C-alpha positions as CSV (number, residue, x, y, z in Angstrom):
1,X,89.8,12.2,-99.0
2,X,91.7,15.5,-98.8
3,X,92.3,16.8,-95.3
4,X,90.3,20.0,-94.7
5,X,93.5,21.9,-93.6
6,X,95.3,20.9,-96.8
7,X,92.2,21.8,-98.9
8,X,91.9,25.2,-97.3
9,X,95.6,26.0,-97.8
10,X,95.5,25.1,-101.5
11,X,92.3,27.0,-102.1
12,X,94.0,30.0,-100.5
13,X,97.0,29.5,-102.7
14,X,94.9,29.5,-105.8
15,X,93.0,32.7,-104.8
16,X,96.3,34.5,-104.0
17,X,97.7,33.4,-107.4
18,X,94.7,34.8,-109.3
19,X,94.6,38.0,-107.3
20,X,98.2,39.0,-108.1
21,X,97.5,40.5,-111.5
22,X,94.6,42.8,-110.5
23,X,96.3,43.9,-107.3
24,X,99.5,44.7,-109.2
25,X,97.4,47.0,-111.5
26,X,95.8,48.7,-108.5
27,X,99.2,49.3,-106.8
28,X,100.8,50.6,-110.0
29,X,97.9,53.0,-110.6
30,X,98.1,54.3,-107.0
31,X,101.9,54.8,-107.4
32,X,101.4,56.7,-110.6
33,X,98.9,59.0,-108.8
34,X,101.2,59.5,-105.8
35,X,104.1,60.4,-108.0
36,X,102.1,62.8,-110.3
37,X,101.9,66.5,-110.1
38,X,98.3,66.6,-108.8
39,X,96.7,66.3,-112.2
40,X,94.4,63.5,-113.1
41,X,96.3,60.8,-115.0
42,X,94.1,58.9,-117.4
43,X,96.5,55.9,-117.5
44,X,96.6,55.7,-113.7
45,X,92.8,55.8,-113.5
46,X,92.6,53.1,-116.2
47,X,94.9,50.9,-114.3
48,X,92.9,51.4,-111.1
49,X,89.6,50.8,-112.9
50,X,90.9,47.6,-114.6
51,X,92.5,46.3,-111.4
52,X,89.5,46.9,-109.2
53,X,87.1,45.4,-111.8
54,X,89.2,42.2,-112.2
55,X,89.7,41.9,-108.4
56,X,86.0,42.2,-107.6
57,X,84.9,39.8,-110.4
58,X,87.4,37.2,-109.2
59,X,86.6,37.6,-105.5
60,X,82.9,37.1,-106.3
61,X,83.6,34.1,-108.3
62,X,85.8,32.5,-105.6
63,X,83.2,33.3,-102.9
64,X,80.5,31.6,-104.9
65,X,82.4,28.7,-106.5
66,X,84.7,27.8,-103.7
67,X,83.9,29.5,-100.4
68,X,80.2,28.4,-100.8
69,X,81.2,24.9,-101.8
70,X,79.4,23.1,-98.9
71,X,76.1,24.8,-99.5
72,X,73.3,22.4,-100.1
73,X,69.6,22.3,-101.2
74,X,67.8,22.7,-104.5
75,X,68.6,25.5,-107.0
76,X,68.7,26.4,-110.7
77,X,71.6,27.0,-113.1
78,X,70.5,30.6,-113.3
79,X,71.9,31.1,-109.8
80,X,75.4,31.0,-111.2
81,X,74.8,33.2,-114.3
82,X,75.4,36.6,-112.8
83,X,78.8,35.6,-111.2
84,X,79.8,33.9,-114.5
85,X,79.0,36.9,-116.6
86,X,80.8,39.2,-114.3
87,X,83.9,36.9,-114.4
88,X,83.9,36.8,-118.2
89,X,83.6,40.5,-118.4
90,X,87.3,40.6,-117.4
91,X,88.4,37.7,-119.7
92,X,89.4,37.8,-123.4
93,X,87.0,35.0,-124.1
94,X,83.3,35.6,-124.7
95,X,80.6,33.9,-122.7
96,X,77.5,32.7,-124.5
97,X,74.7,31.6,-122.2
98,X,72.4,29.4,-124.3
99,X,70.9,27.3,-121.5
100,X,67.5,27.6,-120.0
101,X,66.5,27.4,-116.3
102,X,67.8,23.9,-115.6
103,X,66.9,22.8,-112.0
104,X,69.7,21.1,-110.1
105,X,71.2,20.7,-106.6
106,X,73.1,23.8,-105.4
107,X,76.5,22.0,-105.4
108,X,75.9,21.2,-109.1
109,X,75.5,24.9,-109.9
110,X,78.9,25.5,-108.4
111,X,80.2,22.6,-110.6
112,X,79.0,24.4,-113.7
113,X,80.5,27.7,-112.6
114,X,83.8,26.1,-111.9
115,X,83.7,24.4,-115.3
116,X,83.4,27.9,-116.8
117,X,86.7,29.0,-115.3
118,X,88.3,25.8,-116.5
119,X,86.9,26.4,-120.0
120,X,88.4,29.9,-120.2
121,X,91.8,28.4,-119.2
122,X,91.5,26.1,-122.2
123,X,91.7,29.2,-124.5
124,X,95.1,30.8,-124.4
125,X,94.3,33.1,-127.3
126,X,90.7,33.8,-126.4
127,X,87.6,32.5,-128.1
128,X,84.0,31.6,-127.0
129,X,82.7,29.6,-124.2
130,X,79.1,28.5,-124.6
131,X,76.8,27.0,-122.0
132,X,74.1,24.7,-123.4
133,X,71.8,22.2,-121.7
134,X,68.9,19.9,-121.6
135,X,67.3,17.5,-119.1
136,X,70.1,15.4,-117.6
137,X,73.0,17.3,-119.2
138,X,74.8,20.7,-119.3
139,X,77.7,21.2,-121.7
140,X,80.3,24.0,-121.5
141,X,82.0,24.3,-124.9
142,X,85.3,26.2,-125.3
143,X,86.2,27.1,-128.9
144,X,89.2,29.1,-130.1
145,X,92.8,28.9,-131.5
146,X,94.9,26.2,-129.8
147,X,92.0,25.2,-127.4
148,X,93.4,22.6,-125.1
149,X,92.6,21.0,-121.8
150,X,95.7,20.5,-119.6
151,X,96.3,16.9,-118.8
152,X,96.7,17.7,-115.1
153,X,93.3,19.5,-115.1
154,X,91.7,16.5,-117.0
155,X,93.1,14.1,-114.4
156,X,91.8,16.3,-111.5
157,X,88.3,16.3,-113.0
158,X,88.5,12.5,-113.2
159,X,89.3,12.5,-109.5
160,X,93.0,11.5,-110.1
161,X,94.8,14.7,-109.3
162,X,98.0,13.1,-108.1
163,X,100.2,15.6,-106.2
164,X,97.9,18.5,-105.4
165,X,99.1,22.1,-106.0
166,X,97.6,25.6,-106.3
167,X,97.2,24.9,-110.0
168,X,95.2,21.7,-109.6
169,X,93.1,22.5,-106.6
170,X,90.3,24.2,-108.5
171,X,89.5,21.3,-110.8
172,X,90.0,18.9,-107.9
173,X,87.4,20.9,-105.9
174,X,85.2,20.8,-108.9
175,X,85.4,17.0,-108.9
176,X,84.6,16.9,-105.2
177,X,81.6,19.2,-105.8
178,X,80.5,16.9,-108.6
179,X,80.6,13.9,-106.2
180,X,78.7,15.9,-103.6
181,X,76.0,16.9,-106.2
182,X,75.7,13.5,-107.9
183,X,77.2,14.9,-111.1
184,X,79.2,12.9,-113.7
185,X,82.0,14.9,-115.4
186,X,83.2,14.1,-118.9
187,X,85.8,16.0,-121.0
188,X,86.0,15.7,-124.8
189,X,88.5,17.4,-127.1
190,X,88.6,18.0,-130.9
191,X,90.3,20.5,-133.1
192,X,90.2,23.9,-131.4
193,X,87.3,22.8,-129.2
194,X,87.0,21.4,-125.6
195,X,83.7,20.2,-124.2
196,X,83.2,19.9,-120.5
197,X,80.0,17.9,-119.8
198,X,78.1,17.6,-116.6
199,X,75.5,14.9,-116.4
200,X,73.0,14.1,-113.7
201,X,69.4,12.6,-113.5
202,X,68.7,15.6,-111.2
203,X,69.1,18.1,-114.0
204,X,65.6,19.0,-115.2
205,X,64.2,21.6,-117.5
């Protein structure tokens, strides 16, 4: 079992890593405004708008998927839809939500939302990520050019993360959430496609 202090430090490292890009855009936009002649600079406003949008989407995701990781009780996959759609609004990949209201434990909802982040990371050139489901199973399918699941991520999802880092903590936490929610995780790969499957007898349409 990972020590709580170690887990917290690695989660913080991952959040900081993901926030660098949007915060850099915000800072650059502010610097452009400060160095301007008082006129509205469309490029500066665009940088600010883009940076704030990405920062807010990622913070909401992390608050739901990681900070709320110990939340318990019964829920529905729809609880994670809004945060997932907001997150994908700042990604190149398109989210296709093709799943109905599947009832599941609240930790399992966080498992699915975390799988959506992992699915996007499988698409270096963009593509589509579709969520489908039925009683007992939810599938997150990433399709796109050079779609690939990193071996370190796959190992972490199996509960075999090895040496933990800021890069592997998110899939490791996903595996811990799956254990907490009674969810079995399976990963399958084929040409330009990665399937991340969550199975549980508690998933009910």
